[in-house]
C-alpha positions in Angstrom: -25.8 49.4 26.2 -27.0 46.5 24.2 -25.1 43.3 24.7 -23.2 42.2 21.6 -24.5 39.1 20.2 -22.3 36.1 19.8 -22.4 34.9 16.4 -21.1 31.5 15.7 -19.4 31.2 12.5 -20.0 28.2 10.4 -16.9 26.3 9.3 -18.7 24.5 6.6 -16.7 25.1 3.3 -18.9 26.1 0.2 -17.4 22.8 -1.6 -17.3 19.2 -0.4 -14.0 18.0 1.0 -12.1 15.0 0.1 -11.4 14.4 3.7 -7.8 13.5 4.8 -7.3 10.2 2.9 -3.5 9.9 3.9 -0.7 9.1 1.6 -2.3 6.2 -0.2 -5.6 8.1 -0.8 -3.7 11.3 -2.2 -1.7 9.0 -4.5 -5.0 7.4 -5.7 -6.4 10.9 -6.4 -3.3 11.9 -8.3 -3.4 8.7 -10.4 -7.0 9.6 -11.2 -5.9 12.9 -12.3 -3.2 11.5 -14.6 -5.6 9.0 -16.2 -8.2 11.6 -16.7 -5.8 13.8 -18.6 -4.7 10.8 -20.8 -8.4 9.9 -21.6 -9.7 13.5 -22.2 -6.6 15.5 -23.5 -5.5 14.6 -27.2 -2.2 16.3 -26.6 -1.5 14.2 -23.5 -1.9 11.0 -25.6 0.6 12.5 -28.1 3.0 12.9 -25.4 2.7 9.4 -24.1 3.3 8.1 -27.6 6.4 10.3 -27.7 7.4 9.1 -24.3 7.2 5.5 -25.7 9.7 6.5 -28.5 12.2 8.0 -25.9 12.0 4.9 -23.7 12.5 2.5 -26.8 15.6 4.5 -27.9 17.0 4.7 -24.4 16.6 0.9 -23.9 18.1 0.2 -27.4 21.5 2.1 -27.3 23.8 2.5 -24.2 23.5 6.1 -22.9 25.4 7.8 -20.2 23.8 8.6 -16.9 23.6 12.3 -17.6 21.8 11.6 -20.9 19.4 9.2 -19.2 18.6 11.7 -16.5 18.0 14.5 -19.1 15.6 12.4 -21.3 13.6 11.1 -18.3 13.4 14.5 -16.8 12.2 16.1 -20.1 9.5 13.5 -20.4 8.2 13.9 -16.9 8.4 17.8 -17.2 6.2 17.6 -20.4 3.8 15.3 -18.5 3.6 17.8 -15.6 3.1 20.8 -17.8 0.3 18.9 -19.8 -1.4 17.9 -16.5 -1.1 21.5 -15.0 -2.4 22.8 -18.4 -5.6 20.6 -18.1 -6.3 21.6 -14.6 -6.0 25.3 -15.5 -8.4 24.8 -18.4 -11.0 23.2 -16.2 -10.6 25.8 -13.6 -11.0 28.6 -16.2 -14.2 26.8 -17.6 -15.5 26.5 -14.1 -15.0 30.3 -13.4 -16.0 31.7 -16.8 -19.4 30.6 -18.1 -19.0 32.7 -21.3 -16.5 33.9 -23.6 -13.9 36.2 -22.0 -10.6 37.4 -23.7 -8.7 37.1 -20.4 -9.8 33.5 -20.1 -8.6 32.8 -23.7 -5.1 34.4 -22.8 -4.9 32.3 -19.7 -5.5 29.2 -21.7 -3.3 30.1 -24.7 -0.5 31.0 -22.3 -0.7 27.7 -20.6 -0.7 25.8 -23.9 2.2 27.8 -25.0 4.2 26.5 -21.9 3.6 23.1 -22.9 4.5 23.7 -26.5 7.9 25.2 -25.4 8.7 22.3 -23.3 7.8 19.9 -26.0 9.9 21.6 -28.6 12.7 21.8 -26.1 12.6 18.0 -25.5 12.6 17.2 -29.3 15.7 19.4 -29.6 17.3 17.6 -26.7 16.4 14.2 -28.0 17.7 15.0 -31.5 20.9 16.4 -30.0 21.5 13.1 -27.9 20.9 11.1 -31.0 23.3 13.0 -33.1 25.9 12.9 -30.4 25.5 9.2 -30.1 25.4 8.5 -33.9 28.6 6.4 -33.7 27.2 4.3 -30.8 23.9 3.9 -33.0 25.9 2.7 -35.8 27.8 0.3 -33.6 24.7 -1.3 -32.2 22.7 -1.1 -35.5 21.2 -4.6 -35.1 20.1 -3.8 -31.6 18.5 -0.6 -32.8 16.7 -2.3 -35.7 15.4 -5.1 -33.3 14.1 -2.4 -31.0 12.4 -0.6 -33.8 10.9 -3.9 -35.1 9.3 -4.5 -31.8 8.9 -0.9 -30.6 6.7 0.4 -33.4 4.1 -2.4 -32.9 4.4 -1.6 -29.2 3.5 1.9 -29.9 0.7 0.8 -32.1 -0.9 -1.2 -29.2 -0.5 2.0 -27.0 -2.4 4.1 -29.6 -5.0 1.4 -29.8 -5.6 1.5 -25.9 -5.8 5.3 -26.0 -8.1 5.5 -29.0 -11.8 7.0 -28.3 -13.5 4.6 -30.6 -16.0 2.3 -28.8 -15.0 -1.4 -28.9 -15.5 -4.4 -26.7 -13.4 -4.9 -23.5 -12.0 -8.1 -24.7 -10.4 -6.3 -27.6 -8.6 -3.9 -25.2 -7.6 -6.8 -23.1 -6.1 -8.7 -25.9 -4.3 -5.6 -27.0 -2.9 -5.0 -23.6 -1.7 -8.6 -23.5 0.1 -8.1 -26.8 1.7 -5.0 -25.4 2.9 -7.0 -22.4 4.4 -9.7 -24.6 6.3 -7.2 -26.8 7.7 -5.6 -23.6 8.9 -9.0 -22.5 10.7 -9.5 -25.7 12.1 -5.9 -25.7 13.3 -6.3 -22.1 15.5 -9.3 -23.0 17.9 -7.1 -25.1 17.4 -3.8 -23.3 20.4 -1.8 -22.5 18.7 0.0 -19.7 16.5 -1.4 -16.9 15.3 2.2 -16.1 14.0 2.9 -19.8 12.4 -0.6 -19.7 10.6 0.1 -16.4 9.5 3.4 -17.9 8.0 1.6 -20.9 6.3 -0.8 -18.5 4.8 2.1 -16.7 3.6 3.7 -20.0 1.8 0.4 -20.8 0.1 0.4 -17.4 -1.0 4.0 -17.9 -2.4 3.2 -21.5 -4.2 0.2 -20.1 -5.6 2.3 -17.2 -6.9 4.9 -19.6 -8.6 2.1 -21.7 -10.3 0.7 -18.5 -11.5 4.3 -17.5 -12.9 4.9 -21.1 -14.9 1.7 -20.9 -16.2 2.8 -17.4 -17.3 6.1 -18.9 -19.0 4.4 -21.9 -20.9 2.2 -19.5 -22.3 5.2 -17.7 -23.7 6.8 -20.9 
């Protein structure tokens, strides 16, 4: 009888591994995924601007704990769905080199999930505003003040996420203006949670502008 040959199986994966970066490294990769989605997905940029609107309303009028949690959860859920949709699109494009009806259905279904969540968030937001209409009237001056500062802040966020080429110093000035507007908004904010959320969104838009400049430098 012939001896069975011992075959050593190679454990090399067909793709390069990222290694085991630990918690900090994993968080860094996750952050890169978030910024990549903001830079390359138009709908994600729309969601970021909508999140600014939610955070400004939340910091302008006093809301109950349940309402705060609901709004924040809805914003995060829409972000999660859009990031997952972006990842699925990249995966489908990687696996399919030419048009395929099933690939189209997969992309459409993922986009539909984001749309459903976005519509649901708008409905919930409108219901909370309607439920607190008396509070809005009572804090009318505070609401107007938040709007006077909030709309320019949203404008700076839109400029930072804009695709048009521009010098770095322009984005640096816009980011500085956004920080100044946030400082004025935080002085009369009714919720530290929503103010912190606004600050986080400013950081995201600034990071997206920085990443876009890096990509421009490589081309």
